[in-house]
C-alpha positions in Angstrom: -128.2 83.6 -153.5 -130.8 81.4 -151.4 -129.5 79.1 -148.9 -131.3 76.4 -147.5 -131.1 76.3 -143.5 -133.0 73.0 -143.2 -129.9 70.6 -143.6 -128.2 72.8 -141.1 -130.9 72.6 -138.7 -131.3 69.0 -139.1 -127.5 68.6 -138.5 -127.5 70.6 -135.5 -130.5 68.7 -134.0 -128.9 65.4 -134.4 -126.0 66.7 -132.6 -127.8 67.7 -129.7 -129.9 64.7 -129.7 -126.4 62.8 -129.7 -124.7 64.9 -127.2 -128.0 64.5 -124.7 -127.7 60.2 -125.3 -124.3 60.4 -124.4 -124.7 62.4 -121.0 -127.9 60.0 -120.5 -125.8 57.0 -120.9 -122.9 58.3 -118.6 -125.3 59.2 -116.0 -127.0 56.2 -116.2 -123.4 54.2 -115.8 -122.4 56.4 -112.9 -125.7 55.5 -111.2 -125.3 52.1 -111.9 -121.8 51.9 -110.3 -123.0 53.9 -107.5 -125.6 51.6 -107.1 -123.4 48.5 -107.1 -120.8 50.3 -104.8 -124.0 50.5 -102.2 -125.1 46.8 -102.8 -121.3 45.8 -102.3 -121.1 47.8 -99.2 -124.3 46.9 -97.8 -123.1 43.0 -98.7 -119.9 43.5 -96.6 -121.6 45.3 -93.8 -123.9 42.0 -93.6 -120.8 39.9 -93.4 -119.3 41.8 -90.7 -122.4 42.1 -88.7 -123.2 38.6 -89.2 -119.3 37.6 -87.8 -120.0 40.1 -85.0 -122.8 38.0 -84.2 -121.1 34.7 -84.5 -118.1 35.7 -82.3 -120.4 36.9 -79.6 -122.4 33.5 -79.5 -119.1 31.6 -79.7 -117.7 34.0 -76.6 -121.3 33.2 -74.6 -120.9 29.5 -75.5 -117.4 29.2 -74.3 -118.2 30.9 -70.9 -121.2 29.0 -70.3 -119.0 25.7 -71.0 -116.4 27.2 -68.4 -118.4 28.7 -65.1 -121.9 27.8 -66.2 -121.0 23.6 -66.9 -117.6 22.7 -66.3 -116.9 24.3 -62.8 -120.4 23.0 -61.3 -119.5 19.7 -62.6 -116.2 19.8 -60.5 -117.6 21.2 -57.4 -120.2 18.4 -57.6 -117.4 15.8 -58.1 -115.3 16.8 -55.1 -118.4 16.7 -53.2 -119.2 13.0 -54.1 -116.0 11.7 -52.1 -116.6 10.5 -48.6 -114.6 9.4 -45.7 -113.2 6.1 -44.7 -110.3 3.7 -45.7 -112.0 1.7 -48.0 -113.1 4.8 -49.9 -109.6 6.2 -50.8 -109.9 4.8 -54.4 -113.3 6.7 -54.6 -111.9 10.1 -53.0 -108.9 10.0 -55.7 -111.1 9.3 -58.5 -113.3 12.2 -57.4 -110.2 14.2 -56.6 -109.1 13.9 -60.2 -112.5 14.7 -61.8 -112.1 17.8 -60.3 -109.0 18.8 -61.4 -109.9 17.7 -64.6 -113.0 19.9 -64.7 -111.5 22.8 -63.1 -108.5 23.0 -65.7 -110.9 22.5 -68.5 -113.1 25.4 -66.9 -109.9 27.5 -66.7 -108.9 26.9 -70.3 -112.5 27.7 -71.7 -112.7 30.7 -69.6 -108.9 31.9 -71.4 -110.0 31.6 -74.9 -113.4 33.1 -74.3 -111.6 36.1 -72.5 -108.9 36.2 -75.8 -111.9 36.3 -77.8 -113.5 39.4 -76.2 -110.4 41.2 -76.2 -109.5 40.4 -79.9 -112.9 41.0 -81.7 -114.9 43.0 -79.0 -114.8 47.0 -78.2 -113.5 46.5 -74.3 -114.5 49.8 -72.9 -115.6 48.4 -69.7 -118.7 50.6 -69.7 -121.1 48.1 -68.6 -121.6 45.4 -65.9 -121.2 42.5 -68.2 -117.4 43.4 -69.1 -116.6 44.7 -65.5 -117.9 41.6 -64.0 -116.3 39.3 -66.7 -112.5 40.9 -66.0 -112.9 40.5 -62.4 -114.3 36.7 -62.7 -111.3 36.0 -65.0 -108.7 37.3 -62.9 -110.4 35.5 -60.0 -110.4 32.2 -61.8 -106.7 32.5 -62.3 -105.9 33.1 -58.8 -108.2 30.2 -57.6 -106.1 27.8 -60.0 -102.9 28.8 -58.4 -104.3 28.5 -55.2 -105.6 24.8 -56.2 -102.1 24.0 -57.4 -100.2 25.4 -54.4 -101.9 23.1 -51.6 -100.4 22.5 -48.3 -100.2 19.1 -46.8 -102.5 17.8 -44.6 -100.1 17.9 -41.7 -99.4 21.3 -41.8 -101.4 24.4 -39.8 -101.9 26.2 -43.2 -104.1 23.5 -44.7 -106.9 25.0 -42.6 -106.2 28.5 -44.1 -105.7 27.3 -47.4 -109.1 25.4 -47.4 -111.1 28.5 -46.1 -109.9 30.7 -49.1 -110.1 28.0 -51.5 -113.5 27.4 -50.8 -115.0 30.8 -50.0 -113.2 32.1 -53.4 -114.4 28.9 -55.3 -117.9 29.6 -53.8 -118.0 33.7 -55.0 -116.7 32.5 -58.7 -119.9 30.0 -59.1 -122.3 32.7 -57.7 -120.4 35.7 -60.0 -120.0 33.5 -63.1 -123.8 32.4 -63.0 -124.8 36.1 -62.6 -122.4 36.9 -65.8 -124.0 34.4 -68.0 -127.4 36.2 -67.3 -125.8 39.6 -68.3 -124.0 38.3 -71.0 -127.8 37.0 -72.3 -129.1 40.6 -71.6 -126.2 42.2 -73.5 -126.4 39.6 -76.2 -130.1 40.4 -76.8 -129.4 44.3 -76.9 -126.9 43.9 -79.8 -128.4 41.4 -82.0 -132.2 42.1 -80.9 -132.2 38.2 -81.1 -134.7 36.6 -78.4 -132.9 35.1 -75.6 -135.8 33.8 -73.6 -135.1 29.9 -74.2 -131.5 30.3 -73.4 -132.7 32.0 -70.0 -135.1 29.5 -69.6 -132.8 26.4 -70.4 -130.1 27.9 -68.0 -132.1 28.7 -65.3 -133.4 25.0 -64.9 -129.8 23.6 -65.4 -128.7 26.1 -62.4 -131.9 24.9 -60.7 -130.9 20.5 -60.7 -127.3 21.6 -60.1 -128.2 23.2 -56.8 -130.9 20.7 -56.3 -128.1 18.0 -56.3 -125.7 20.0 -54.5 -128.4 20.3 -51.2 -129.2 16.4 -51.6 -125.5 15.1 -51.3 -125.3 16.1 -47.5 -128.6 14.6 -47.1 -128.0 11.3 -48.7 -127.1 9.6 -45.9 -130.1 10.7 -44.0 -132.3 9.5 -46.6 -131.2 6.0 -46.8 -131.5 5.8 -43.1 -135.4 6.1 -43.6 -135.6 3.0 -45.2 -134.1 1.1 -42.3 -136.6 -1.6 -40.8 -137.0 -0.7 -37.1 -135.5 -3.2 -35.2 -132.8 -4.3 -37.6 -130.2 -1.5 -37.1 -127.1 -2.3 -35.0 -127.0 -1.1 -31.4 -124.2 0.2 -29.2 -123.3 -2.7 -26.5 -124.2 -1.8 -22.8 -121.7 -1.9 -20.0 -122.0 -5.3 -19.1 -121.0 -6.6 -22.6 -117.8 -4.6 -23.0 -115.8 -6.9 -20.6 -117.2 -9.9 -22.5 -116.2 -8.0 -25.8 -112.6 -7.1 -24.8 -112.2 -10.6 -23.4 -112.7 -11.6 -26.8 -110.5 -8.8 -28.5 -113.3 -7.4 -30.4 -113.3 -3.8 -31.5 -116.2 -1.5 -30.0 -117.9 0.5 -32.8 -116.3 4.2 -32.5 -118.8 7.1 -33.3 -117.7 9.5 -36.0 -119.0 12.7 -37.1 -121.0 13.9 -40.1 -119.9 12.7 -43.5 -118.8 16.0 -45.5 -117.2 14.9 -48.8 -115.8 18.7 -49.2 -114.2 19.1 -46.1 -112.9 15.5 -46.1 -110.6 16.5 -49.0 -109.0 19.2 -47.6 -108.8 18.1 -44.0 
């Protein structure tokens, strides 16, 4: 009996083709799923990096607003007060402006520090993190010193004024330095250029420093515009009895105006 193997061969070949098709479909499905997982993971990683970058930028903005802007304005405000009975209202206004700016500075620094502890890796293995920790501690101490201010009649007032002034000066300098180190750290993490922000911040610091230095010289600059012969003169010894008979007061020489020391004297 002659058996035809052709149908059997065709059947076996079709089975092999079907099996290969199923394997190929399964392989393509796995590759597709793997590709979609990689794409999904890439999107997630991209979102995480974007969120980190935003957090770092917000942290830097808060600390700039605190020690780079609000605190210098508070220092300028307290120096703009002047001596004299008729300047008491002016002194009070500038004193409250000083307090408001410094409290705002402490609040912004606290939010920025909380963000750093919550969202960033704080190994404190770089200068920016170490300076930031020391700076925040000094800001809190300075705020407490400001609230516990002795009365003017007490001898502790002199010591308090010196500590408050020297600590405030140190905080201002360290805060400015730490903003520059923060810009450098931001560039290292994100590879985004910070040159524009560095230039703008340098220009701002230069303007504030210029105003700070000019404040003690404003009275001297105004006197340069006085026309010779029109300035007031001190009466001679022969005129003093005549003035005393008329119950007139003699001008009393006063020291150089210094708004900063006037507030804490």
